[in-house]
TISE-974985 format. One record per residue (C-alpha): residue in three letters; chain; x, y, z. Coordinates in pm, 1 decimal, padded with zeros to 6 digits. Each point is the difference from the previous one (the first is absolute). Layout:
N
{tivo ALA fimi A c1 X c2 Y c3 Z} .
...
***
This chain:
149
{tivo UNK fimi A c1 04207.3 c2 03952.5 c3 -12207.7} .
{tivo UNK fimi A c1 -00191.9 c2 00020.8 c3 00322.7} .
{tivo UNK fimi A c1 00159.1 c2 00087.3 c3 00332.1} .
{tivo UNK fimi A c1 -00057.5 c2 -00353.7 c3 00133.3} .
{tivo UNK fimi A c1 00161.6 c2 -00177.4 c3 -00294.4} .
{tivo UNK fimi A c1 00289.0 c2 00249.5 c3 00011.0} .
{tivo UNK fimi A c1 00052.2 c2 -00083.6 c3 00366.3} .
{tivo UNK fimi A c1 -00018.4 c2 -00373.4 c3 -00069.5} .
{tivo UNK fimi A c1 00251.8 c2 00013.1 c3 -00282.3} .
{tivo UNK fimi A c1 00240.3 c2 00227.2 c3 00186.6} .
{tivo UNK fimi A c1 00364.7 c2 -00077.2 c3 -00060.4} .
{tivo UNK fimi A c1 -00066.4 c2 -00190.5 c3 -00321.4} .
{tivo UNK fimi A c1 -00140.4 c2 -00297.8 c3 00189.3} .
{tivo UNK fimi A c1 -00367.5 c2 -00072.4 c3 -00036.1} .
{tivo UNK fimi A c1 -00130.4 c2 -00151.9 c3 00321.9} .
{tivo UNK fimi A c1 -00225.8 c2 -00298.8 c3 -00040.4} .
{tivo UNK fimi A c1 -00306.2 c2 -00091.2 c3 00202.1} .
{tivo UNK fimi A c1 00192.8 c2 -00273.0 c3 00185.0} .
{tivo UNK fimi A c1 00234.2 c2 00260.9 c3 00147.1} .
{tivo UNK fimi A c1 -00302.0 c2 00164.2 c3 00162.3} .
{tivo UNK fimi A c1 -00127.8 c2 -00327.0 c3 00145.0} .
{tivo UNK fimi A c1 -00109.4 c2 00020.5 c3 00363.6} .
{tivo UNK fimi A c1 00240.4 c2 -00106.9 c3 00269.5} .
{tivo UNK fimi A c1 -00006.7 c2 -00373.4 c3 00054.7} .
{tivo UNK fimi A c1 -00234.2 c2 -00099.3 c3 00284.3} .
{tivo UNK fimi A c1 00267.9 c2 -00202.0 c3 00180.8} .
{tivo UNK fimi A c1 00213.7 c2 00313.7 c3 00022.3} .
{tivo UNK fimi A c1 -00286.5 c2 00201.7 c3 00143.2} .
{tivo UNK fimi A c1 -00078.4 c2 -00269.6 c3 00257.2} .
{tivo UNK fimi A c1 00367.1 c2 -00022.3 c3 00096.9} .
{tivo UNK fimi A c1 00012.2 c2 00374.3 c3 00059.8} .
{tivo UNK fimi A c1 -00321.3 c2 -00011.8 c3 00207.8} .
{tivo UNK fimi A c1 00137.3 c2 -00293.3 c3 00204.2} .
{tivo UNK fimi A c1 00326.6 c2 00189.4 c3 00053.6} .
{tivo UNK fimi A c1 -00184.0 c2 00312.2 c3 00118.8} .
{tivo UNK fimi A c1 -00215.0 c2 -00207.2 c3 00238.9} .
{tivo UNK fimi A c1 00309.4 c2 -00169.0 c3 00142.5} .
{tivo UNK fimi A c1 00188.0 c2 00326.0 c3 00045.7} .
{tivo UNK fimi A c1 -00307.3 c2 00147.8 c3 00171.0} .
{tivo UNK fimi A c1 00018.9 c2 -00277.2 c3 00259.1} .
{tivo UNK fimi A c1 00375.7 c2 00054.8 c3 00039.4} .
{tivo UNK fimi A c1 -00053.0 c2 00370.9 c3 00066.2} .
{tivo UNK fimi A c1 -00282.6 c2 -00074.9 c3 00245.3} .
{tivo UNK fimi A c1 00218.9 c2 -00249.5 c3 00186.6} .
{tivo UNK fimi A c1 00296.1 c2 00237.2 c3 00016.3} .
{tivo UNK fimi A c1 -00222.4 c2 00280.3 c3 00130.4} .
{tivo UNK fimi A c1 -00153.5 c2 -00236.1 c3 00255.6} .
{tivo UNK fimi A c1 00346.1 c2 -00096.4 c3 00127.9} .
{tivo UNK fimi A c1 00143.0 c2 00352.2 c3 -00022.1} .
{tivo UNK fimi A c1 -00278.5 c2 00140.1 c3 00217.9} .
{tivo UNK fimi A c1 -00001.7 c2 -00296.2 c3 00235.0} .
{tivo UNK fimi A c1 -00127.5 c2 00174.5 c3 00312.8} .
{tivo UNK fimi A c1 -00285.5 c2 00177.9 c3 -00179.0} .
{tivo UNK fimi A c1 -00095.4 c2 -00323.4 c3 -00175.6} .
{tivo UNK fimi A c1 00009.9 c2 -00191.3 c3 00327.9} .
{tivo UNK fimi A c1 -00228.5 c2 00257.7 c3 00162.6} .
{tivo UNK fimi A c1 -00246.9 c2 -00032.8 c3 -00290.1} .
{tivo UNK fimi A c1 00003.7 c2 -00377.6 c3 00043.2} .
{tivo UNK fimi A c1 -00066.2 c2 00049.5 c3 00372.9} .
{tivo UNK fimi A c1 -00304.0 c2 00219.5 c3 -00075.3} .
{tivo UNK fimi A c1 -00126.7 c2 -00267.3 c3 -00242.9} .
{tivo UNK fimi A c1 00040.9 c2 -00263.6 c3 00274.4} .
{tivo UNK fimi A c1 00244.1 c2 -00212.6 c3 -00199.1} .
{tivo UNK fimi A c1 00160.2 c2 -00258.9 c3 00229.6} .
{tivo UNK fimi A c1 00376.7 c2 00044.9 c3 00047.6} .
{tivo UNK fimi A c1 00008.1 c2 00331.5 c3 -00190.8} .
{tivo UNK fimi A c1 00379.8 c2 00035.2 c3 -00011.9} .
{tivo UNK fimi A c1 00048.6 c2 -00349.9 c3 -00137.0} .
{tivo UNK fimi A c1 -00288.3 c2 00047.5 c3 -00243.6} .
{tivo UNK fimi A c1 00154.9 c2 00320.5 c3 -00136.5} .
{tivo UNK fimi A c1 00335.7 c2 -00171.9 c3 -00051.2} .
{tivo UNK fimi A c1 -00158.5 c2 -00307.3 c3 -00160.0} .
{tivo UNK fimi A c1 -00230.9 c2 00192.6 c3 -00233.2} .
{tivo UNK fimi A c1 00266.5 c2 00254.5 c3 -00093.5} .
{tivo UNK fimi A c1 00260.0 c2 -00266.5 c3 -00079.1} .
{tivo UNK fimi A c1 -00256.3 c2 -00208.1 c3 -00188.3} .
{tivo UNK fimi A c1 -00104.5 c2 00303.6 c3 -00204.4} .
{tivo UNK fimi A c1 00359.8 c2 00076.0 c3 -00096.7} .
{tivo UNK fimi A c1 00111.1 c2 -00355.0 c3 -00083.1} .
{tivo UNK fimi A c1 -00321.2 c2 -00112.8 c3 -00169.6} .
{tivo UNK fimi A c1 -00036.2 c2 00333.6 c3 -00179.3} .
{tivo UNK fimi A c1 00344.1 c2 -00045.9 c3 -00157.0} .
{tivo UNK fimi A c1 -00078.4 c2 -00358.9 c3 -00098.5} .
{tivo UNK fimi A c1 -00335.3 c2 00107.1 c3 -00143.5} .
{tivo UNK fimi A c1 00151.4 c2 00293.9 c3 -00190.2} .
{tivo UNK fimi A c1 00249.1 c2 -00224.7 c3 -00175.8} .
{tivo UNK fimi A c1 -00248.0 c2 -00282.6 c3 -00063.4} .
{tivo UNK fimi A c1 00156.7 c2 -00258.2 c3 00230.6} .
{tivo UNK fimi A c1 -00246.5 c2 -00242.7 c3 00165.9} .
{tivo UNK fimi A c1 -00284.3 c2 00225.2 c3 -00108.4} .
{tivo UNK fimi A c1 -00287.9 c2 -00224.7 c3 00111.2} .
{tivo UNK fimi A c1 00098.2 c2 -00065.6 c3 00366.4} .
{tivo UNK fimi A c1 00144.1 c2 00347.9 c3 00045.3} .
{tivo UNK fimi A c1 -00310.8 c2 00157.9 c3 -00154.7} .
{tivo UNK fimi A c1 -00225.5 c2 -00195.8 c3 00233.1} .
{tivo UNK fimi A c1 00207.3 c2 00099.4 c3 00303.9} .
{tivo UNK fimi A c1 -00003.8 c2 00366.3 c3 -00104.0} .
{tivo UNK fimi A c1 -00376.1 c2 -00023.3 c3 -00064.2} .
{tivo UNK fimi A c1 -00043.0 c2 -00133.0 c3 00355.0} .
{tivo UNK fimi A c1 00192.6 c2 00297.2 c3 00135.8} .
{tivo UNK fimi A c1 -00206.5 c2 00229.2 c3 -00224.0} .
{tivo UNK fimi A c1 -00317.5 c2 -00136.1 c3 00165.7} .
{tivo UNK fimi A c1 00125.9 c2 00142.7 c3 00328.7} .
{tivo UNK fimi A c1 00077.4 c2 00324.6 c3 -00178.4} .
{tivo UNK fimi A c1 -00352.0 c2 00012.3 c3 -00141.6} .
{tivo UNK fimi A c1 -00144.2 c2 -00060.4 c3 00347.9} .
{tivo UNK fimi A c1 00191.0 c2 00297.7 c3 00142.1} .
{tivo UNK fimi A c1 -00046.8 c2 00224.0 c3 -00306.2} .
{tivo UNK fimi A c1 -00282.5 c2 00205.4 c3 00148.1} .
{tivo UNK fimi A c1 00181.1 c2 00065.9 c3 00325.1} .
{tivo UNK fimi A c1 00317.5 c2 00154.2 c3 -00132.4} .
{tivo UNK fimi A c1 00118.8 c2 00195.7 c3 -00300.9} .
{tivo UNK fimi A c1 -00318.5 c2 00134.7 c3 -00151.7} .
{tivo UNK fimi A c1 -00156.2 c2 -00064.8 c3 -00337.2} .
{tivo UNK fimi A c1 00319.5 c2 -00078.7 c3 -00192.1} .
{tivo UNK fimi A c1 00092.7 c2 -00271.4 c3 00248.2} .
{tivo UNK fimi A c1 -00353.3 c2 -00141.1 c3 -00021.5} .
{tivo UNK fimi A c1 00025.0 c2 -00021.2 c3 -00381.0} .
{tivo UNK fimi A c1 00356.0 c2 -00132.1 c3 -00032.2} .
{tivo UNK fimi A c1 -00038.6 c2 -00292.7 c3 00241.1} .
{tivo UNK fimi A c1 -00273.1 c2 -00184.2 c3 -00197.8} .
{tivo UNK fimi A c1 00188.5 c2 00061.4 c3 -00326.1} .
{tivo UNK fimi A c1 00312.0 c2 -00160.4 c3 00150.3} .
{tivo UNK fimi A c1 -00207.5 c2 -00296.8 c3 00118.3} .
{tivo UNK fimi A c1 -00166.1 c2 -00050.9 c3 -00338.8} .
{tivo UNK fimi A c1 00330.9 c2 00037.2 c3 -00182.5} .
{tivo UNK fimi A c1 00168.0 c2 -00264.5 c3 00216.8} .
{tivo UNK fimi A c1 -00291.3 c2 -00240.6 c3 -00042.0} .
{tivo UNK fimi A c1 -00003.2 c2 00058.9 c3 -00376.5} .
{tivo UNK fimi A c1 00369.8 c2 -00076.1 c3 -00041.4} .
{tivo UNK fimi A c1 -00015.8 c2 -00298.8 c3 00234.9} .
{tivo UNK fimi A c1 -00287.6 c2 -00140.3 c3 -00207.0} .
{tivo UNK fimi A c1 00167.6 c2 00082.5 c3 -00329.9} .
{tivo UNK fimi A c1 00347.1 c2 -00135.2 c3 00084.1} .
{tivo UNK fimi A c1 -00107.6 c2 -00360.4 c3 -00062.4} .
{tivo UNK fimi A c1 -00069.8 c2 00079.3 c3 -00364.2} .
{tivo UNK fimi A c1 00260.8 c2 -00032.2 c3 -00268.8} .
{tivo UNK fimi A c1 00008.5 c2 00297.1 c3 -00234.1} .
{tivo UNK fimi A c1 -00332.3 c2 00123.6 c3 00133.8} .
{tivo UNK fimi A c1 -00196.0 c2 -00310.3 c3 -00100.3} .
{tivo UNK fimi A c1 -00084.0 c2 -00327.5 c3 00165.8} .
{tivo UNK fimi A c1 00221.5 c2 -00284.7 c3 -00125.2} .
{tivo UNK fimi A c1 -00185.1 c2 -00244.8 c3 -00224.0} .
{tivo UNK fimi A c1 00016.5 c2 -00367.2 c3 00096.0} .
{tivo UNK fimi A c1 -00037.1 c2 -00279.8 c3 -00248.9} .
{tivo UNK fimi A c1 -00329.7 c2 -00189.1 c3 00018.1} .
{tivo UNK fimi A c1 -00006.1 c2 -00269.9 c3 00264.3} .
{tivo UNK fimi A c1 00277.2 c2 00152.8 c3 00212.2} .
{tivo UNK fimi A c1 -00105.8 c2 00109.3 c3 00344.4} .
***
């Protein structure tokens, strides 16, 4: 008996191929969506927690009404990040977060170094992907009967 088959039949139960099946794609996508949403929540909380530093950065980037912009973007990140993480209103929330991520991408070279410059486009693409994908049922486009428009 080989070492592999001994490990597979451990405990008197022979494991079948189905028990080694890859994780279902919907589960993987749900985990990725959750991580993206929580990333926005953390970013929003940090933006609000360090309000004065964030406001000064917005002043250097010539954002109009920097204090109000920090509050608006921070609160939007937290609320929409939670909604996005739990899959509620994924399409509109994803598009709103993608819009905020565009501003993040535009400032990526000015602050935070290489990691910041790499994370911002990934957040944008992830939000756009899930906003595009949320209209699909079970990952596929619904089929309409012929003649129905």
